[in-house]
PAZA-220414 format. One record per residue (C-alpha): x negated, y, z negated; residue in one letter. Coordinates in steps of 0.001 Angstrom, whole numbers, padded with zeros to 6 digits, always signed. Layout:
XYZA/...
END
This chain:
+008630+043977+030305M/+008940+044268+026526S/+011731+041697+026600G/+009453+039274+028413T/+006714+039736+025814C/+009224+039179+023035Q/+010465+035965+024650D/+006920+034739+025090T/+006145+035472+021443S/+009255+033601+020299E/+008379+030613+022491M/+004885+030540+021071R/+006198+030359+017506H/+008703+027590+018114E/+008054+024580+015846P/+005840+021969+017374W/+007614+018782+018383K/+006475+015360+017215Y/+005390+014462+020740S/+003114+017508+020873E/+001594+016797+017454V/+001023+013159+018437I/-000692+014343+021616A/-003006+016520+019492V/-003860+013555+017278G/-004554+011237+020211L/-006612+013944+021880G/-008647+014375+018714L/-009289+010632+018587A/-010296+010686+022263A/-012779+013488+021561V/-014137+011367+018724G/-014606+008401+021061V/-016434+010628+023554L/-018718+012019+020845L/-019381+008505+019554Q/-020430+007287+022996V/-022592+010329+023703C/-024274+010955+020341T/-023743+007820+018253G/-022455+007785+014694G/-022765+010467+012021I/-025931+010448+009913D/-024527+011028+006426W/-028011+011290+004910D/-028487+014521+006859A/-025431+015962+005062L/-026799+015589+001535S/-027027+018554-000839Y/-027105+021472-000090P/-025683+020824+003403A/-022525+019151+002056N/-021885+022023-000387A/-022202+024536+002460V/-019755+022534+004574L/-017222+022424+001743V/-017446+026210+001329V/-017035+026676+005095L/-013989+024390+005046L/-012339+026427+002295V/-013130+029704+004093V/-011748+028311+007362A/-008549+027208+005601L/-008067+030667+004097L/-008656+032308+007494A/-006245+029971+009305M/-003622+030531+006638H/-004010+034317+006959A/-003497+034191+010752F/-000898+031419+010845R/+001814+033857+012012R/-000248+034930+015000E/-001650+031504+016019V/+000907+028726+016398S/-001764+025997+016054V/-002532+027210+012540F/+001165+027145+011738E/+001371+023572+013053M/-001492+022442+010816L/+000546+023210+007713G/+003752+021613+008963S/+005320+018374+007786G/+005074+016894+011284R/+001308+017348+011295C/+001045+015754+007860A/+003055+012699+008932V/+001175+012166+012200V/-002293+012704+010701S/-001565+010312+007822I/-000275+007652+010231C/-003354+008039+012444L/-005781+007747+009522V/-003793+004796+008129A/-004016+003026+011499A/-007778+003643+011622M/-008165+002357+008065T/-006135-000774+008832A/-008273-001514+011881S/-011396-001015+009760M/-010075-003623+007341G/-009610-006115+010184L/-013155-005655+011529I/-016109-006778+009458R/-018096-003697+008514Q/-021874-003500+008192A/-024039-001353+005935A/-024810+002123+007232S/-028546+001385+007519Y/-028017-001796+009582T/-029145-001532+013188E/-026494-003054+015452I/-027832-003454+018996P/-025972-003035+022260G/-022573-001616+023061A/-021079-002889+019797L/-023467-000773+017769G/-022906+002263+019960R/-019129+001927+019612S/-019263+002237+015827G/-016647-000479+015292L/-018879-002173+012698R/-019611+001142+010939Q/-016356+003051+011237M/-016952+005294+008232L/-019694+006950+010308S/-017755+006936+013590A/-016591+010250+015049W/-013164+008867+015996Y/-012550+008067+012301F/-014075+011196+010766V/-012247+013698+013020L/-008710+012402+012198P/-009762+012261+008531Y/-010838+015906+008750L/-007579+016792+010537W/-005545+015190+007740M/-007595+017062+005131T/-007097+020397+006913V/-003368+019717+007176S/-003274+018990+003447L/-005171+022196+002655G/-002853+024309+004820M/+000205+022807+003123A/-001263+023634-000303I/-001941+027254+000690L/+001553+027584+002136R/+003125+026513-001157V/+000678+028507-003305L/+001549+031731-001488T/+005309+031115-001602S/+007723+031724-004448R/+006945+029280-007249H/+009698+027210-008845T/+009742+024210-011159A/+009634+021843-008211R/+006497+023413-006696T/+004327+022651-009734I/+004263+018839-009179P/+003651+019451-005464F/+000656+021680-006127I/-000834+019337-008735L/-000427+016222-006554N/-001629+017761-003312H/-004458+019825-004788L/-005674+016761-006691G/-005570+014689-003518L/-007457+017439-001676F/-010214+017333-004302L/-010445+013543-004063V/-010639+013558-000254L/-013101+016444+000098V/-015390+015707-002848C/-015302+011962-002207G/-016422+012452+001400A/-018959+015174+000602A/-020371+013256-002348G/-020958+010078-000341S/-024150+011626+001051A/-025490+012293-002473D/-024489+008959-004009T/-027483+006768-004854R/-027363+003093-005792R/-030591+001565-007026L/-031536-001876-008317V/-034111-002404-011058M/-035608-005612-012454K/-036788-004998-016009A/-038877-007626-017782F/-038860-008135-021522E/-041408-005964-023318G/-042471-004063-020188K/-041203-000506-019404P/-040067-000221-015782E/-040172+003198-014075W/-039371+002128-010508C/-036128+001002-008841A/-035220+000133-005261F/-032638+001812-003040D/-029936-000652-001963K/-028944+001587+000948A/-032278+001011+002687K/-032891-002053+004827P/-035870-003343+002841Y/-035324-001548-000437G/-037153+001754-000665E/-038965+002226-004019P/-037771+005203-006073V/-039648+006607-009072N/-037293+007600-011869L/-037574+010275-014596P/-037121+007535-017195F/-038201+003960-017863A/-036152+000976-019020V/-037683-001597-021337E/-035810-004829-022041L/-036006-005756-025725N/-033729-008780-025670D/-031266-010425-023301F/-027963-011308-024985I/-025576-013966-023720M/-022359-015410-025110E/-020993-018504-023373E/-017647-020247-023296Y/-017573-023604-025115P/-018764-026562-023030P/-016142-028810-021457V/-016066-032474-020447L/-014525-033613-017179M/-014291-036709-015015L/-016062-036612-011664M/-015699-038879-008647D/-019174-040259-007930N/-018704-040417-004161S/-016999-037082-003442S/-018504-035207-006457L/-015070-033714-007154R/-013494-033291-010548Y/-010594-035612-011288M/-007674-035634-010938P/-007996-033489-007812E/-004553-031886-007949N/-004787-030938-011645R/-008129-030885-013420H/-008055-032108-017030V/-010873-031307-019429S/-011881-031567-023063I/-013118-028374-024711V/-016003-029460-026921V/-015479-028274-030473G/-011754-027691-029959E/-010329-030882-028405D/-011150-034336-029743R/-009416-036677-027300T/-007796-036566-023866A/-006246-039012-021391E/-007813-038630-017944I/-007222-041032-015034C/-006461-043969-017334G/-009446-043329-019609W/-009211-042160-023208T/-012100-039813-023898L/-013135-038945-027447S/-015811-036596-028784V/-017469-038002-031896T/-020407-035621-032200E/-021588-032490-030413F/-024223-029767-030237T/-024364-026496-028276D/-024940-028115-024881N/-024250-031824-025433A/-021592-034176-026813A/-021413-037837-027843M/-018517-039284-025850V/-016705-042598-026152S/-014460-043706-023275A/-011915-046549-023478D/-009795-048097-020722S/-008133-051543-020662A/-010540-053042-023180G/-013601-051499-021537V/-015631-049112-023687R/-018434-046763-022691R/-020338-044501-025059E/-023211-042057-024668G/-024450-038482-024725W/-023271-036062-022030V/-025096-032758-021510S/-024875-029781-019167C/-028662-029443-019340G/-030815-026346-019552S/-034205-025123-018388H/-035712-027305-021143L/-033878-030574-020446S/-031989-032095-017485P/-028251-032707-017449A/-026962-036150-018394S/-023703-037963-017669E/-021839-041066-018786L/-020996-043498-015991E/-017624-045256-016186L/-018326-047937-013615G/-019242-047158-010017S/-016436-044685-009263K/-016187-042233-012171L/-018516-040426-014566S/-018029-038141-017540V/-019877-034890-016894V/-020354-031537-018576M/-020369-028679-016027P/-022742-025733-016647P/-021360-023408-019292R/-019792-020180-018017S/-021055-016866-019401P/-018469-015064-021506K/-020536-011925-022014R/-024053-010920-021181Y/-025855-007726-022053A/-029295-006227-022530S/-030719-004565-025599D/-032944-001858-024111V/-035112+001113-024948T/-035065+004091-022565I/-038144+006321-022323Y/-037112+009710-020893V/-039588+012162-019383M/-038957+015576-020899D/-041659+018178-020111P/-040427+020555-022805E/-040063+018061-025632A/-042892+015797-024525G/-040616+012850-023879G/-037967+011119-025927R/-036803+007585-026619K/-033256+006194-026582L/-031963+002793-027676A/-028775+001082-026594G/-027046-001944-025124T/-026143-002229-021444I/-023213-004417-020410E/-021443-005113-017123V/-018637-002585-017630N/-020285-000499-020344H/-023189+001428-018803P/-025676+003779-020387L/-025904+007316-018974T/-029358+008858-018699V/-030286+011971-016695K/-027093+011738-014624G/-027688+008029-013859W/-025315+005297-015014K/-027160+002046-015758I/-025063-001120-015374Y/-025911-004725-016188Q/-025940-006495-012816L/-027633-009873-013137D/-030199-011998-014971Y/-032317-015120-014491D/-029586-017750-014148K/-032089-020597-014187S/-033113-019595-017739M/-029653-018684-018988G/-029692-017279-022497N/-033509-017319-022442D/-033723-015050-019389S/-036924-013030-019443G/-035608-010207-017302Y/-032423-008287-016512S/-031346-006785-013218I/-029709-003368-013543F/-027748-001269-011079E/-028339+002472-011345L/-025681+004757-009866V/-025832+008528-009471K/-022889+010473-008022D/-022985+014207-008871P/-019610+014789-007177W/-017813+012205-009273L/-016548+014670-011965P/-014720+016616-009241A/-013141+013382-007964V/-012068+012507-011512Y/-010590+015998-011877A/-008534+015397-008729G/-007264+012066-010049I/-006291+013682-013354I/-004408+016398-011442M/-002485+013771-009468M/-001565+011970-012688L/-000437+015268-014214A/+001618+015950-011090G/+003309+012567-011365A/+004153+013191-015035V/+005441+016700-014251T/+007550+015348-011416L/+009089+012819-013801F/+009781+015446-016486L/+011347+017983-014125T/+013453+015444-012214A/+016610+015748-014417P/+016689+019526-014017G/+016296+019307-010229R/+019033+016705-009922I/+021384+018779-012072R/+020699+021919-010002K/+021327+020046-006737E/+024641+018765-008105E/+025663+022295-009115E/+024715+023662-005678D/+026712+020897-003999A/
END
């Protein structure tokens, strides 16, 4: 009888085969499909703080418990195996690829009918995507604990850094998605604005902020204007296969489609152009126009015209004053410049330059800002830094590992 129990115990602890692990993954996806059909997608707003923090703590506790009992429960042992890692990664990769092939909709969008119930247009909230993602994360956590509790060598340090960093990115990125806020604010010149609108809501839910943004001046730098030939019938720039242009202020002449174009005089948004071709001469002012004056062109017969396309912005920014509510200090005032990739940080919010009044150009009377708040982002950055450190450590310890393997061989 004892021999039978021993045989049963040994059978139970045999390594799981790939076919069995694949069956677990497919079964998990099937459970996700069933949950999706019965309950609909996951409401991430319901998992905002403190619910997401509690779930992260429960995940870590569950990982520690499964690692402690991995010798007694073969499923726990399987979760930390290489086979489980490979299969879970392949399953999540397949789900991600399918998500890239299907046009996704915003989480707040109501999609009617069976398509909406299936979650194919909102896969990040679908059970059959979240469960394999969770399985891959658990497998990663079990692998980290297995290595952490084993004998450490030089080769385990890069493994721990890479995998622990990836674990932080996966867990904190998913948990923080419920707390991430993206707001849009339109601030007019000389008027403090305290309210922004939530982009994640269907009609833009107003949000009162603990600070106000006042636009002092909108700043724009533009590329120099250019002159091009345009076909009057098709409204395409010529020649079609290779556009040729004159940069006003830098180029004086150019040969385009048999015409010699010369700039004799220019201002910020206009140029005096002379065009010569086979004894025919045309001369006149060409302008890209502005909100104060219309654009003008120089006709070269019935087929071609010299035009100046609208100038492209090289840099645009906003000189602002931030009024911060501070109950203890009675409020404070900050000054700074907000650019597209250079935000200001106030009260945990990053304020980015998003847009402006394009019809007014450099004379825009308002700026549109994007305000982003993600309290979990430092943990994600910490995970990325750990992965970079793991890659550097792996590179530095590679010669020693290769030499040791050669000596062992």
